[in-house]
C-alpha positions as CSV (number, residue, x, y, z in Angstrom):
1,X,-16.8,-55.8,-38.8
2,X,-17.6,-52.5,-38.7
3,X,-19.4,-53.1,-35.4
4,X,-16.3,-54.5,-33.9
5,X,-13.8,-51.8,-35.4
6,X,-16.5,-49.3,-33.8
7,X,-16.6,-51.2,-30.2
8,X,-12.9,-51.0,-30.1
9,X,-12.8,-47.6,-31.1
10,X,-15.3,-46.6,-28.6
11,X,-12.9,-48.6,-25.9
12,X,-10.1,-47.0,-26.8
13,X,-11.5,-43.4,-26.1
14,X,-12.7,-44.9,-23.1
15,X,-9.5,-45.3,-22.1
16,X,-8.2,-41.8,-23.7
17,X,-11.2,-40.4,-21.4
18,X,-10.1,-41.8,-18.4
19,X,-6.2,-41.1,-19.1
20,X,-7.3,-37.3,-19.7
21,X,-9.2,-37.5,-16.6
22,X,-6.5,-39.1,-14.5
23,X,-4.3,-36.6,-15.7
24,X,-7.0,-33.3,-15.2
25,X,-7.1,-34.5,-11.6
26,X,-3.3,-34.5,-11.1
27,X,-3.0,-31.3,-12.2
28,X,-5.9,-30.0,-10.5
29,X,-4.4,-31.1,-7.1
30,X,-0.8,-29.7,-8.0
31,X,-2.7,-26.6,-8.7
32,X,-4.2,-26.7,-5.4
33,X,-1.0,-27.4,-3.8
34,X,0.9,-24.6,-5.6
35,X,-2.0,-22.0,-4.5
36,X,-1.4,-23.1,-0.9
37,X,2.4,-22.7,-1.2
38,X,1.8,-19.5,-3.0
39,X,-0.7,-18.2,0.1
40,X,1.9,-19.2,2.6
41,X,4.6,-17.3,1.1
42,X,2.1,-14.2,0.9
43,X,1.0,-14.3,4.5
44,X,4.7,-14.9,5.2
45,X,5.2,-11.4,3.3
46,X,2.5,-9.9,5.1
47,X,3.4,-10.9,8.9
48,X,6.9,-9.5,8.0
49,X,5.6,-6.3,6.6
50,X,3.5,-6.0,9.6
51,X,6.0,-6.3,12.1
52,X,8.2,-4.0,11.0
53,X,4.9,-1.7,10.9
54,X,4.4,-2.5,14.5
55,X,8.3,-1.3,15.2
56,X,7.8,2.0,13.5
57,X,4.5,2.4,16.1
58,X,6.8,1.2,18.6
59,X,9.0,4.1,18.6
60,X,6.6,6.9,17.6
61,X,4.0,7.1,19.9
62,X,1.8,9.6,18.3
63,X,1.3,7.7,15.1
64,X,-0.1,4.6,16.5
65,X,-2.4,3.4,14.3
66,X,-1.3,6.0,11.9
67,X,-0.4,3.2,9.2
68,X,-3.3,1.0,9.4
69,X,-5.6,4.1,9.1
70,X,-3.4,4.9,5.9
71,X,-3.4,1.6,4.3
72,X,-7.2,1.1,4.8
73,X,-8.1,4.4,3.2
74,X,-5.3,3.5,0.8
75,X,-7.0,0.1,-0.2
76,X,-10.4,1.8,-0.5
77,X,-9.2,4.3,-3.2
78,X,-7.7,1.8,-5.0
79,X,-10.6,-0.4,-5.4
80,X,-12.6,2.5,-6.3
81,X,-9.7,3.5,-9.1
82,X,-9.9,-0.3,-10.4
83,X,-6.5,-1.1,-9.6
84,X,-5.0,-4.7,-10.3
85,X,-5.0,-7.0,-7.6
86,X,-1.1,-7.1,-7.8
87,X,-1.1,-3.7,-7.5
88,X,-3.3,-3.6,-4.1
89,X,-0.6,-6.3,-2.7
90,X,1.7,-3.6,-3.3
91,X,0.0,-0.8,-2.4
92,X,-1.0,-2.7,1.1
93,X,2.5,-3.6,1.8
94,X,3.8,0.2,1.1
95,X,0.9,1.9,3.4
96,X,2.0,0.1,6.1
97,X,5.7,0.7,5.6
98,X,5.5,4.0,4.3
99,X,7.1,5.4,7.7
100,X,9.5,2.6,8.1
101,X,12.3,5.4,7.8
102,X,11.3,6.8,11.1
103,X,13.2,4.0,12.9
104,X,16.2,6.0,11.7
105,X,15.3,9.3,13.3
106,X,16.1,10.5,16.9
107,X,13.2,10.0,19.5
108,X,13.7,13.1,21.0
109,X,13.1,14.9,17.4
110,X,9.9,12.3,16.5
111,X,8.3,13.1,19.5
112,X,9.2,16.2,20.1
113,X,6.1,18.0,21.9
114,X,6.7,21.4,20.3
115,X,7.4,22.6,17.0
116,X,10.3,21.7,15.2
117,X,13.4,23.9,14.6
118,X,14.6,24.1,10.7
119,X,17.4,21.8,11.8
120,X,15.0,19.5,13.4
121,X,12.6,19.3,10.7
122,X,15.4,18.7,8.0
123,X,16.3,15.7,10.4
124,X,12.8,14.6,9.7
125,X,12.9,14.8,6.1
126,X,15.3,12.1,5.7
127,X,12.7,9.1,6.8
128,X,11.9,8.6,3.0
129,X,15.4,7.7,1.8
130,X,16.3,5.9,5.3
131,X,13.0,4.2,4.5
132,X,14.1,3.2,0.6
133,X,17.7,2.5,1.9
134,X,15.8,-0.2,4.8
135,X,14.0,-1.9,2.4
136,X,15.5,-1.5,-1.2
137,X,17.3,-5.0,-1.4
138,X,14.5,-7.3,-0.5
139,X,13.0,-8.3,-3.4
140,X,9.5,-8.4,-3.0
141,X,9.5,-4.8,-1.6
142,X,11.2,-3.2,-4.5
143,X,8.5,-1.3,-5.7
144,X,7.3,-0.5,-2.2
145,X,10.9,0.9,-1.2
146,X,10.4,3.8,-4.3
147,X,7.0,4.3,-3.6
148,X,8.1,5.0,0.4
149,X,10.9,7.5,-1.2
150,X,8.5,9.2,-3.1
151,X,5.5,9.9,-0.3
152,X,6.3,13.2,0.7
153,X,6.8,14.3,-3.0
154,X,4.1,16.5,-4.6
155,X,2.1,16.8,-7.9
156,X,4.0,20.1,-8.6
157,X,7.7,19.0,-8.0
158,X,7.9,20.9,-4.8
159,X,7.9,18.0,-2.2
160,X,10.9,16.4,-0.9
161,X,13.5,14.4,-0.9
162,X,13.8,15.0,-5.1
163,X,11.4,17.0,-6.3
164,X,9.6,14.5,-8.5
165,X,7.0,16.0,-10.8
166,X,3.5,14.9,-11.7
167,X,3.4,11.5,-13.7
168,X,6.6,10.4,-12.5
169,X,5.0,9.5,-9.3
170,X,3.8,6.0,-9.0
171,X,0.0,6.2,-8.7
172,X,0.3,4.0,-5.4
173,X,2.4,7.2,-3.9
174,X,-0.1,9.6,-5.3
175,X,-2.9,7.1,-3.5
176,X,-0.9,7.2,0.0
177,X,-0.1,11.1,-0.6
178,X,-3.4,12.2,0.3
179,X,-4.4,9.1,3.2
180,X,-1.3,9.8,4.8
181,X,-2.0,13.8,4.5
182,X,-5.8,13.3,5.5
183,X,-5.1,10.8,8.6
184,X,-1.9,13.3,10.1
185,X,-4.5,16.0,10.3
186,X,-7.3,14.2,11.6
187,X,-5.2,12.8,14.6
188,X,-3.7,14.2,17.2
189,X,0.0,15.0,17.0
190,X,3.1,16.5,19.3
191,X,2.7,20.1,17.5
192,X,-1.1,19.8,17.4
193,X,-3.1,18.0,20.0
194,X,-6.4,18.9,18.7
195,X,-7.3,17.2,15.4
196,X,-8.8,18.6,12.6
197,X,-12.3,17.7,11.7
198,X,-13.0,16.0,8.5
199,X,-14.6,19.0,7.1
200,X,-11.6,20.8,7.2
201,X,-8.4,18.0,6.4
202,X,-10.9,17.7,3.1
203,X,-10.8,21.4,2.3
204,X,-6.9,21.4,2.9
205,X,-7.1,18.1,0.4
206,X,-8.7,20.1,-2.2
207,X,-7.0,23.2,-2.1
208,X,-3.8,21.1,-2.6
209,X,-5.5,19.3,-5.7
210,X,-3.6,19.3,-8.7
211,X,-0.7,21.2,-7.0
212,X,0.4,18.5,-3.6
213,X,-2.1,16.1,-4.5
214,X,-3.6,14.0,-7.3
215,X,-7.0,15.5,-8.5
216,X,-8.1,11.6,-9.1
217,X,-7.3,10.3,-6.0
218,X,-8.6,13.3,-4.1
219,X,-12.0,12.7,-6.2
220,X,-12.1,8.4,-5.3
221,X,-11.3,9.3,-1.7
222,X,-13.8,12.0,-1.4
223,X,-16.1,9.1,-2.8
224,X,-14.9,6.9,-0.3
225,X,-15.8,9.0,3.0
226,X,-19.1,9.7,1.4
227,X,-19.9,6.0,1.1
228,X,-19.1,5.7,5.0
229,X,-21.4,8.3,5.7
230,X,-18.8,10.6,7.1
231,X,-19.3,13.9,7.1
232,X,-17.0,15.9,4.6
């Protein structure tokens, strides 16, 4: 009788195991489907962001490739700093779109081949706010909109448009501020057709460390460029 009872228990356990295995397989299939849906959504997001980024570069011929370069450098810095995966995704959106507000700047000012007047520079300074207004109501870009609003601020509070100081600046903003400045200095621009050397650009970044730029970000960027074999 005891053996029969054990056999019956074994049969029940086998049935329970089969049920659990079946539920596990169903759950795994559902998770795989969910991941595919999430991947499709994320891909849709990045396609949208890149389309907006291309619109910026189509208007401003002197910054063609600038957003991509800023994004590449920014992502490398973020990995050195050990930022979370969610932050990396937001950083990618923000870096690609950091100049989206230039869409609202007149082309004759944006592409002027000579030095801007004070009045024209004041117009250019509106692009962070314009970018914020363009993106602020898009749910997956809400944090990016704030970062874009801040990307010409300084650690010492002497930036624009709001004079935000130090820790009030998102870490992702502080990364983009450095990479944006570096790529601008080492690229041809209307007001400076001859780009600065890596050495000169890094010297300027270091001079602004702790005042204009975040010191930790400067060191991380230095590390990135050294790993790439860039002479600095």
